[in-house]
A tleap script that builds the chain and sets N, CA, C and O, in Angstrom:
source leaprc.protein.ff14SB
mol = sequence {
  NMET SER ASP SER ARG LEU VAL TRP SER ASP
  GLN HIE GLY ASP MET ARG LYS LYS LYS GLU
  LYS GLY HIE SER ASP ILE THR VAL ASP GLU
  LYS LYS LEU GLU LEU LYS LEU ARG ARG LEU
  THR SER GLY LYS GLY ARG THR ALA ILE GLU
  ILE THR GLY LEU PRO GLN ASN LYS LYS TRP
  CYS LYS LYS PHE ALA LYS ASP LEU LYS THR
  SER LEU GLY LEU GLY GLY ALA TYR LYS GLU
  ASN TYR ILE GLU ILE HIE GLY GLU LYS ILE
  GLU LYS ILE THR THR PHE LEU ASP SER LYS
  PHE ILE LYS TRP LYS LYS ILE GLY CGLY
}
set mol.1.N position { 203.030 110.553 179.737 }
set mol.1.CA position { 202.872 109.670 178.610 }
set mol.1.C position { 201.901 110.278 177.595 }
set mol.1.O position { 200.888 109.664 177.260 }
set mol.2.N position { 202.197 111.445 177.121 }
set mol.2.CA position { 201.304 112.103 176.161 }
set mol.2.C position { 201.800 111.943 174.727 }
set mol.2.O position { 201.452 112.747 173.862 }
set mol.3.N position { 202.596 110.932 174.469 }
set mol.3.CA position { 203.095 110.698 173.121 }
set mol.3.C position { 201.991 110.025 172.303 }
set mol.3.O position { 201.678 108.856 172.529 }
set mol.4.N position { 201.410 110.748 171.366 }
set mol.4.CA position { 200.282 110.215 170.603 }
set mol.4.C position { 200.696 109.807 169.193 }
set mol.4.O position { 199.880 109.847 168.272 }
set mol.5.N position { 201.931 109.422 169.022 }
set mol.5.CA position { 202.416 108.998 167.710 }
set mol.5.C position { 201.909 107.605 167.386 }
set mol.5.O position { 202.007 106.706 168.221 }
set mol.6.N position { 201.373 107.409 166.199 }
set mol.6.CA position { 200.832 106.126 165.770 }
set mol.6.C position { 201.974 105.173 165.429 }
set mol.6.O position { 202.820 105.489 164.593 }
set mol.7.N position { 201.998 104.001 166.080 }
set mol.7.CA position { 203.062 103.035 165.822 }
set mol.7.C position { 202.556 101.764 165.154 }
set mol.7.O position { 203.346 101.026 164.566 }
set mol.8.N position { 201.237 101.490 165.234 }
set mol.8.CA position { 200.689 100.289 164.618 }
set mol.8.C position { 199.343 100.617 164.000 }
set mol.8.O position { 198.547 101.368 164.564 }
set mol.9.N position { 199.102 100.038 162.824 }
set mol.9.CA position { 197.833 100.234 162.144 }
set mol.9.C position { 197.408 98.902 161.539 }
set mol.9.O position { 198.248 98.143 161.057 }
set mol.10.N position { 196.103 98.615 161.561 }
set mol.10.CA position { 195.610 97.376 160.966 }
set mol.10.C position { 195.812 97.362 159.451 }
set mol.10.O position { 196.015 96.303 158.858 }
set mol.11.N position { 195.757 98.521 158.837 }
set mol.11.CA position { 195.902 98.600 157.383 }
set mol.11.C position { 197.359 98.609 156.945 }
set mol.11.O position { 197.707 97.978 155.947 }
set mol.12.N position { 198.222 99.320 157.683 }
set mol.12.CA position { 199.597 99.528 157.243 }
set mol.12.C position { 200.632 98.744 158.035 }
set mol.12.O position { 201.796 98.703 157.636 }
set mol.13.N position { 200.250 98.122 159.141 }
set mol.13.CA position { 201.203 97.351 159.923 }
set mol.13.C position { 202.042 98.229 160.831 }
set mol.13.O position { 201.555 99.224 161.368 }
set mol.14.N position { 203.302 97.861 161.002 }
set mol.14.CA position { 204.215 98.569 161.890 }
set mol.14.C position { 204.640 99.878 161.244 }
set mol.14.O position { 205.388 99.873 160.266 }
set mol.15.N position { 204.173 100.997 161.778 }
set mol.15.CA position { 204.451 102.319 161.209 }
set mol.15.C position { 205.871 102.777 161.503 }
set mol.15.O position { 206.379 103.671 160.825 }
set mol.16.N position { 206.524 102.184 162.500 }
set mol.16.CA position { 207.887 102.589 162.823 }
set mol.16.C position { 208.867 102.186 161.737 }
set mol.16.O position { 209.923 102.804 161.605 }
set mol.17.N position { 208.544 101.162 160.954 }
set mol.17.CA position { 209.434 100.674 159.910 }
set mol.17.C position { 209.229 101.376 158.583 }
set mol.17.O position { 209.984 101.140 157.640 }
set mol.18.N position { 208.229 102.230 158.488 }
set mol.18.CA position { 207.981 102.972 157.250 }
set mol.18.C position { 209.016 104.070 157.121 }
set mol.18.O position { 209.309 104.776 158.086 }
set mol.19.N position { 209.561 104.210 155.939 }
set mol.19.CA position { 210.574 105.234 155.709 }
set mol.19.C position { 209.911 106.568 155.412 }
set mol.19.O position { 208.848 106.638 154.796 }
set mol.20.N position { 210.578 107.635 155.874 }
set mol.20.CA position { 210.099 108.972 155.558 }
set mol.20.C position { 210.402 109.262 154.104 }
set mol.20.O position { 211.507 109.002 153.628 }
set mol.21.N position { 209.435 109.791 153.411 }
set mol.21.CA position { 209.616 110.085 151.999 }
set mol.21.C position { 209.820 111.575 151.806 }
set mol.21.O position { 209.410 112.386 152.636 }
set mol.22.N position { 210.450 111.918 150.716 }
set mol.22.CA position { 210.586 113.316 150.367 }
set mol.22.C position { 212.011 113.831 150.456 }
set mol.22.O position { 212.484 114.471 149.518 }
set mol.23.N position { 212.709 113.572 151.552 }
set mol.23.CA position { 214.036 114.147 151.718 }
set mol.23.C position { 215.127 113.357 151.016 }
set mol.23.O position { 216.176 113.925 150.714 }
set mol.24.N position { 214.930 112.084 150.745 }
set mol.24.CA position { 216.002 111.283 150.151 }
set mol.24.C position { 216.078 111.456 148.638 }
set mol.24.O position { 217.047 111.017 148.018 }
set mol.25.N position { 215.070 112.091 148.032 }
set mol.25.CA position { 215.072 112.282 146.588 }
set mol.25.C position { 215.747 113.580 146.163 }
set mol.25.O position { 215.957 113.802 144.970 }
set mol.26.N position { 216.087 114.434 147.113 }
set mol.26.CA position { 216.677 115.726 146.804 }
set mol.26.C position { 218.109 115.523 146.308 }
set mol.26.O position { 218.903 114.837 146.952 }
set mol.27.N position { 218.434 116.123 145.158 }
set mol.27.CA position { 219.809 116.040 144.668 }
set mol.27.C position { 220.664 117.071 145.394 }
set mol.27.O position { 220.185 118.146 145.755 }
set mol.28.N position { 221.911 116.738 145.600 }
set mol.28.CA position { 222.813 117.590 146.362 }
set mol.28.C position { 223.851 118.177 145.422 }
set mol.28.O position { 224.573 117.443 144.747 }
set mol.29.N position { 223.924 119.496 145.382 }
set mol.29.CA position { 224.952 120.185 144.613 }
set mol.29.C position { 226.101 120.513 145.570 }
set mol.29.O position { 226.004 121.444 146.369 }
set mol.30.N position { 227.184 119.745 145.482 }
set mol.30.CA position { 228.284 119.878 146.433 }
set mol.30.C position { 228.980 121.232 146.340 }
set mol.30.O position { 229.573 121.687 147.318 }
set mol.31.N position { 228.918 121.876 145.188 }
set mol.31.CA position { 229.594 123.166 145.024 }
set mol.31.C position { 228.852 124.295 145.729 }
set mol.31.O position { 229.440 125.343 145.992 }
set mol.32.N position { 227.568 124.100 146.043 }
set mol.32.CA position { 226.787 125.126 146.729 }
set mol.32.C position { 226.739 124.917 148.235 }
set mol.32.O position { 226.205 125.760 148.955 }
set mol.33.N position { 227.284 123.813 148.723 }
set mol.33.CA position { 227.286 123.530 150.157 }
set mol.33.C position { 228.309 124.396 150.877 }
set mol.33.O position { 229.345 124.747 150.313 }
set mol.34.N position { 228.015 124.736 152.114 }
set mol.34.CA position { 229.011 125.343 152.991 }
set mol.34.C position { 228.875 124.676 154.352 }
set mol.34.O position { 227.963 124.980 155.122 }
set mol.35.N position { 229.790 123.770 154.632 }
set mol.35.CA position { 229.760 123.015 155.877 }
set mol.35.C position { 230.481 123.793 156.974 }
set mol.35.O position { 231.439 124.521 156.714 }
set mol.36.N position { 230.006 123.624 158.185 }
set mol.36.CA position { 230.606 124.297 159.331 }
set mol.36.C position { 231.319 123.263 160.189 }
set mol.36.O position { 230.734 122.246 160.562 }
set mol.37.N position { 232.590 123.526 160.502 }
set mol.37.CA position { 233.411 122.623 161.300 }
set mol.37.C position { 233.615 123.223 162.679 }
set mol.37.O position { 233.973 124.394 162.807 }
set mol.38.N position { 233.386 122.417 163.713 }
set mol.38.CA position { 233.552 122.898 165.078 }
set mol.38.C position { 234.290 121.848 165.884 }
set mol.38.O position { 233.987 120.659 165.788 }
set mol.39.N position { 235.250 122.281 166.673 }
set mol.39.CA position { 236.047 121.383 167.516 }
set mol.39.C position { 235.372 121.274 168.874 }
set mol.39.O position { 235.088 122.283 169.520 }
set mol.40.N position { 235.117 120.037 169.305 }
set mol.40.CA position { 234.483 119.784 170.594 }
set mol.40.C position { 235.428 118.996 171.483 }
set mol.40.O position { 236.169 118.137 171.007 }
set mol.41.N position { 235.398 119.289 172.770 }
set mol.41.CA position { 236.187 118.512 173.723 }
set mol.41.C position { 235.283 118.088 174.867 }
set mol.41.O position { 234.343 118.794 175.234 }
set mol.42.N position { 235.582 116.933 175.418 }
set mol.42.CA position { 234.824 116.456 176.572 }
set mol.42.C position { 235.656 116.697 177.827 }
set mol.42.O position { 236.786 117.178 177.752 }
set mol.43.N position { 235.100 116.367 178.945 }
set mol.43.CA position { 235.789 116.580 180.212 }
set mol.43.C position { 237.014 115.712 180.386 }
set mol.43.O position { 237.890 116.041 181.186 }
set mol.44.N position { 237.098 114.609 179.657 }
set mol.44.CA position { 238.231 113.701 179.800 }
set mol.44.C position { 239.327 113.970 178.768 }
set mol.44.O position { 240.270 113.186 178.657 }
set mol.45.N position { 239.220 115.053 178.021 }
set mol.45.CA position { 240.253 115.408 177.070 }
set mol.45.C position { 240.070 114.828 175.689 }
set mol.45.O position { 240.937 115.003 174.833 }
set mol.46.N position { 238.968 114.144 175.445 }
set mol.46.CA position { 238.708 113.596 174.113 }
set mol.46.C position { 238.250 114.714 173.195 }
set mol.46.O position { 237.487 115.594 173.593 }
set mol.47.N position { 238.721 114.665 171.978 }
set mol.47.CA position { 238.384 115.697 171.009 }
set mol.47.C position { 237.615 115.096 169.857 }
set mol.47.O position { 237.892 113.977 169.426 }
set mol.48.N position { 236.639 115.848 169.357 }
set mol.48.CA position { 235.867 115.432 168.195 }
set mol.48.C position { 235.631 116.660 167.325 }
set mol.48.O position { 235.626 117.790 167.814 }
set mol.49.N position { 235.438 116.427 166.043 }
set mol.49.CA position { 235.111 117.491 165.101 }
set mol.49.C position { 233.661 117.277 164.682 }
set mol.49.O position { 233.287 116.189 164.243 }
set mol.50.N position { 232.848 118.323 164.821 }
set mol.50.CA position { 231.441 118.261 164.454 }
set mol.50.C position { 231.250 119.007 163.132 }
set mol.50.O position { 231.656 120.161 163.000 }
set mol.51.N position { 230.631 118.342 162.160 }
set mol.51.CA position { 230.371 118.931 160.850 }
set mol.51.C position { 228.870 119.150 160.732 }
set mol.51.O position { 228.098 118.191 160.754 }
set mol.52.N position { 228.452 120.407 160.607 }
set mol.52.CA position { 227.039 120.751 160.481 }
set mol.52.C position { 226.819 121.459 159.150 }
set mol.52.O position { 227.754 121.649 158.372 }
set mol.53.N position { 225.586 121.841 158.900 }
set mol.53.CA position { 225.242 122.496 157.641 }
set mol.53.C position { 225.027 121.497 156.520 }
set mol.53.O position { 225.186 121.828 155.345 }
set mol.54.N position { 224.664 120.268 156.886 }
set mol.54.CA position { 224.469 119.201 155.908 }
set mol.54.C position { 223.136 119.365 155.186 }
set mol.54.O position { 222.204 119.951 155.736 }
set mol.55.N position { 223.035 118.855 153.962 }
set mol.55.CA position { 221.753 118.904 153.246 }
set mol.55.C position { 220.744 117.932 153.860 }
set mol.55.O position { 221.099 117.137 154.730 }
set mol.56.N position { 219.503 117.991 153.415 }
set mol.56.CA position { 218.427 117.167 153.957 }
set mol.56.C position { 218.432 115.733 153.426 }
set mol.56.O position { 217.642 114.914 153.897 }
set mol.57.N position { 219.284 115.408 152.476 }
set mol.57.CA position { 219.338 114.082 151.869 }
set mol.57.C position { 220.136 113.136 152.778 }
set mol.57.O position { 221.362 113.224 152.840 }
set mol.58.N position { 219.440 112.233 153.483 }
set mol.58.CA position { 220.103 111.332 154.430 }
set mol.58.C position { 221.020 110.342 153.740 }
set mol.58.O position { 222.081 110.006 154.265 }
set mol.59.N position { 220.618 109.868 152.560 }
set mol.59.CA position { 221.449 108.912 151.823 }
set mol.59.C position { 222.800 109.529 151.487 }
set mol.59.O position { 223.844 108.904 151.669 }
set mol.60.N position { 222.766 110.761 150.994 }
set mol.60.CA position { 224.002 111.453 150.636 }
set mol.60.C position { 224.856 111.678 151.873 }
set mol.60.O position { 226.070 111.481 151.832 }
set mol.61.N position { 224.234 112.088 152.971 }
set mol.61.CA position { 224.975 112.361 154.204 }
set mol.61.C position { 225.662 111.112 154.746 }
set mol.61.O position { 226.813 111.170 155.178 }
set mol.62.N position { 224.957 109.983 154.722 }
set mol.62.CA position { 225.549 108.731 155.203 }
set mol.62.C position { 226.723 108.311 154.326 }
set mol.62.O position { 227.756 107.874 154.833 }
set mol.63.N position { 226.564 108.443 153.012 }
set mol.63.CA position { 227.642 108.081 152.086 }
set mol.63.C position { 228.828 109.017 152.255 }
set mol.63.O position { 229.977 108.577 152.229 }
set mol.64.N position { 228.554 110.310 152.429 }
set mol.64.CA position { 229.619 111.296 152.623 }
set mol.64.C position { 230.388 111.006 153.914 }
set mol.64.O position { 231.617 111.075 153.929 }
set mol.65.N position { 229.675 110.683 154.994 }
set mol.65.CA position { 230.332 110.371 156.267 }
set mol.65.C position { 231.201 109.128 156.131 }
set mol.65.O position { 232.314 109.082 156.653 }
set mol.66.N position { 230.693 108.127 155.432 }
set mol.66.CA position { 231.463 106.891 155.244 }
set mol.66.C position { 232.715 107.156 154.419 }
set mol.66.O position { 233.795 106.677 154.767 }
set mol.67.N position { 232.585 107.913 153.328 }
set mol.67.CA position { 233.749 108.244 152.501 }
set mol.67.C position { 234.783 109.031 153.296 }
set mol.67.O position { 235.983 108.782 153.179 }
set mol.68.N position { 234.322 109.973 154.098 }
set mol.68.CA position { 235.220 110.798 154.906 }
set mol.68.C position { 235.985 109.942 155.905 }
set mol.68.O position { 237.201 110.078 156.039 }
set mol.69.N position { 235.286 109.069 156.599 }
set mol.69.CA position { 235.929 108.240 157.617 }
set mol.69.C position { 236.907 107.239 157.013 }
set mol.69.O position { 237.996 107.036 157.550 }
set mol.70.N position { 236.525 106.605 155.890 }
set mol.70.CA position { 237.404 105.593 155.308 }
set mol.70.C position { 238.623 106.216 154.639 }
set mol.70.O position { 239.719 105.661 154.719 }
set mol.71.N position { 238.449 107.348 153.987 }
set mol.71.CA position { 239.597 107.952 153.301 }
set mol.71.C position { 240.604 108.526 154.289 }
set mol.71.O position { 241.800 108.550 153.999 }
set mol.72.N position { 240.149 108.985 155.443 }
set mol.72.CA position { 241.063 109.567 156.424 }
set mol.72.C position { 241.496 108.573 157.496 }
set mol.72.O position { 242.422 108.851 158.258 }
set mol.73.N position { 240.835 107.415 157.563 }
set mol.73.CA position { 241.179 106.429 158.568 }
set mol.73.C position { 240.796 106.868 159.970 }
set mol.73.O position { 241.513 106.587 160.931 }
set mol.74.N position { 239.673 107.553 160.089 }
set mol.74.CA position { 239.219 108.063 161.373 }
set mol.74.C position { 237.883 107.436 161.749 }
set mol.74.O position { 237.145 106.963 160.885 }
set mol.75.N position { 237.583 107.434 163.023 }
set mol.75.CA position { 236.296 106.958 163.493 }
set mol.75.C position { 235.314 108.107 163.577 }
set mol.75.O position { 235.701 109.274 163.521 }
set mol.76.N position { 234.067 107.779 163.709 }
set mol.76.CA position { 233.049 108.806 163.827 }
set mol.76.C position { 231.684 108.243 163.534 }
set mol.76.O position { 231.512 107.029 163.419 }
set mol.77.N position { 230.699 109.140 163.410 }
set mol.77.CA position { 229.332 108.700 163.173 }
set mol.77.C position { 228.526 109.806 162.522 }
set mol.77.O position { 228.791 110.993 162.714 }
set mol.78.N position { 227.527 109.387 161.741 }
set mol.78.CA position { 226.546 110.334 161.215 }
set mol.78.C position { 225.362 110.297 162.167 }
set mol.78.O position { 224.755 109.246 162.374 }
set mol.79.N position { 225.040 111.426 162.734 }
set mol.79.CA position { 223.896 111.514 163.627 }
set mol.79.C position { 222.788 112.251 162.873 }
set mol.79.O position { 222.928 112.484 161.673 }
set mol.80.N position { 221.720 112.614 163.524 }
set mol.80.CA position { 220.514 113.130 162.870 }
set mol.80.C position { 220.781 114.290 161.896 }
set mol.80.O position { 220.294 114.256 160.766 }
set mol.81.N position { 221.527 115.290 162.298 }
set mol.81.CA position { 221.774 116.417 161.394 }
set mol.81.C position { 223.223 116.910 161.461 }
set mol.81.O position { 223.506 118.063 161.136 }
set mol.82.N position { 224.123 116.044 161.876 }
set mol.82.CA position { 225.538 116.392 161.868 }
set mol.82.C position { 226.387 115.125 161.788 }
set mol.82.O position { 225.913 114.013 162.023 }
set mol.83.N position { 227.665 115.337 161.446 }
set mol.83.CA position { 228.638 114.243 161.400 }
set mol.83.C position { 229.668 114.521 162.488 }
set mol.83.O position { 230.158 115.642 162.622 }
set mol.84.N position { 229.985 113.500 163.252 }
set mol.84.CA position { 230.982 113.622 164.307 }
set mol.84.C position { 232.182 112.766 163.936 }
set mol.84.O position { 232.042 111.573 163.666 }
set mol.85.N position { 233.362 113.376 163.923 }
set mol.85.CA position { 234.607 112.681 163.599 }
set mol.85.C position { 235.480 112.690 164.846 }
set mol.85.O position { 235.715 113.746 165.434 }
set mol.86.N position { 235.963 111.514 165.255 }
set mol.86.CA position { 236.775 111.407 166.462 }
set mol.86.C position { 238.215 111.813 166.185 }
set mol.86.O position { 238.772 111.489 165.136 }
set mol.87.N position { 238.800 112.514 167.119 }
set mol.87.CA position { 240.189 112.923 167.007 }
set mol.87.C position { 240.322 114.375 166.590 }
set mol.87.O position { 239.374 114.993 166.106 }
set mol.88.N position { 241.505 114.897 166.787 }
set mol.88.CA position { 241.777 116.296 166.468 }
set mol.88.C position { 242.492 116.374 165.113 }
set mol.88.O position { 243.671 116.720 165.046 }
set mol.89.N position { 241.784 116.057 164.061 }
set mol.89.CA position { 242.349 115.988 162.713 }
set mol.89.C position { 241.637 116.956 161.776 }
set mol.89.O position { 241.255 116.576 160.669 }
set mol.90.N position { 241.455 118.192 162.203 }
set mol.90.CA position { 240.702 119.145 161.401 }
set mol.90.C position { 241.424 119.479 160.095 }
set mol.90.O position { 240.775 119.799 159.099 }
set mol.91.N position { 242.761 119.410 160.084 }
set mol.91.CA position { 243.513 119.687 158.855 }
set mol.91.C position { 243.224 118.632 157.796 }
set mol.91.O position { 243.064 118.957 156.619 }
set mol.92.N position { 243.156 117.363 158.214 }
set mol.92.CA position { 242.846 116.284 157.273 }
set mol.92.C position { 241.435 116.446 156.706 }
set mol.92.O position { 241.204 116.216 155.519 }
set mol.93.N position { 240.501 116.843 157.562 }
set mol.93.CA position { 239.114 117.012 157.133 }
set mol.93.C position { 239.003 118.154 156.137 }
set mol.93.O position { 238.310 118.029 155.127 }
set mol.94.N position { 239.679 119.270 156.410 }
set mol.94.CA position { 239.609 120.406 155.485 }
set mol.94.C position { 240.261 120.062 154.149 }
set mol.94.O position { 239.787 120.514 153.107 }
set mol.95.N position { 241.331 119.277 154.152 }
set mol.95.CA position { 241.963 118.844 152.906 }
set mol.95.C position { 241.024 117.960 152.106 }
set mol.95.O position { 240.947 118.086 150.884 }
set mol.96.N position { 240.303 117.057 152.785 }
set mol.96.CA position { 239.329 116.198 152.122 }
set mol.96.C position { 238.212 117.037 151.501 }
set mol.96.O position { 237.822 116.801 150.357 }
set mol.97.N position { 237.699 118.005 152.244 }
set mol.97.CA position { 236.626 118.860 151.728 }
set mol.97.C position { 237.103 119.687 150.532 }
set mol.97.O position { 236.359 119.878 149.570 }
set mol.98.N position { 238.337 120.172 150.594 }
set mol.98.CA position { 238.892 120.929 149.470 }
set mol.98.C position { 239.029 120.054 148.225 }
set mol.98.O position { 238.824 120.528 147.107 }
set mol.99.N position { 239.372 118.789 148.411 }
set mol.99.CA position { 239.513 117.889 147.261 }
set mol.99.C position { 238.162 117.594 146.608 }
set mol.99.O position { 238.102 117.294 145.416 }
set mol.100.N position { 237.078 117.678 147.387 }
set mol.100.CA position { 235.725 117.476 146.861 }
set mol.100.C position { 235.088 118.787 146.386 }
set mol.100.O position { 233.945 118.790 145.928 }
set mol.101.N position { 235.823 119.896 146.495 }
set mol.101.CA position { 235.343 121.234 146.132 }
set mol.101.C position { 234.118 121.641 146.942 }
set mol.101.O position { 233.190 122.256 146.416 }
set mol.102.N position { 234.125 121.292 148.224 }
set mol.102.CA position { 233.057 121.670 149.145 }
set mol.102.C position { 233.584 122.806 150.022 }
set mol.102.O position { 234.652 122.693 150.624 }
set mol.103.N position { 232.826 123.898 150.085 }
set mol.103.CA position { 233.223 125.036 150.918 }
set mol.103.C position { 233.019 124.670 152.380 }
set mol.103.O position { 232.122 123.897 152.717 }
set mol.104.N position { 233.855 125.227 153.241 }
set mol.104.CA position { 233.753 124.960 154.663 }
set mol.104.C position { 234.118 126.217 155.439 }
set mol.104.O position { 234.806 127.104 154.934 }
set mol.105.N position { 233.648 126.270 156.661 }
set mol.105.CA position { 233.925 127.400 157.534 }
set mol.105.C position { 234.203 126.850 158.931 }
set mol.105.O position { 233.459 126.011 159.438 }
set mol.106.N position { 235.278 127.330 159.543 }
set mol.106.CA position { 235.630 126.883 160.879 }
set mol.106.C position { 234.945 127.822 161.872 }
set mol.106.O position { 235.161 129.033 161.839 }
set mol.107.N position { 234.118 127.258 162.754 }
set mol.107.CA position { 233.409 128.082 163.722 }
set mol.107.C position { 233.839 127.686 165.130 }
set mol.107.O position { 234.360 126.590 165.339 }
set mol.108.N position { 233.627 128.554 166.067 }
set mol.108.CA position { 233.986 128.270 167.454 }
set mol.108.C position { 235.451 128.552 167.717 }
set mol.108.O position { 236.104 129.276 166.966 }
set mol.109.N position { 235.961 127.969 168.797 }
set mol.109.CA position { 237.326 128.239 169.228 }
set mol.109.C position { 238.312 127.407 168.625 }
set mol.109.O position { 239.500 127.547 168.916 }
savepdb mol mol.pdb
quit
């Protein structure tokens, strides 16, 4: 139990609810991005596409993940530094990225 992170302060209250500042103000130039797409499989045969190489702007990443999922009709989630899309629909994802003029690279097998 050596976690010395401050969670409560008499002056500031609950520190866990304070938002991190700095990364959400960064503007994202979509033409300079190069996202990496990787196909993942689990032991039960489920397939997911992992999108990495995202910018540090969490607001943009969440909105991008939502737009991607709704336009393609796929499930998935935005996690800390990657987007996971359920299903083996890498062609649909690459078409979506091409329509947004975002560069992408397929990595892995």
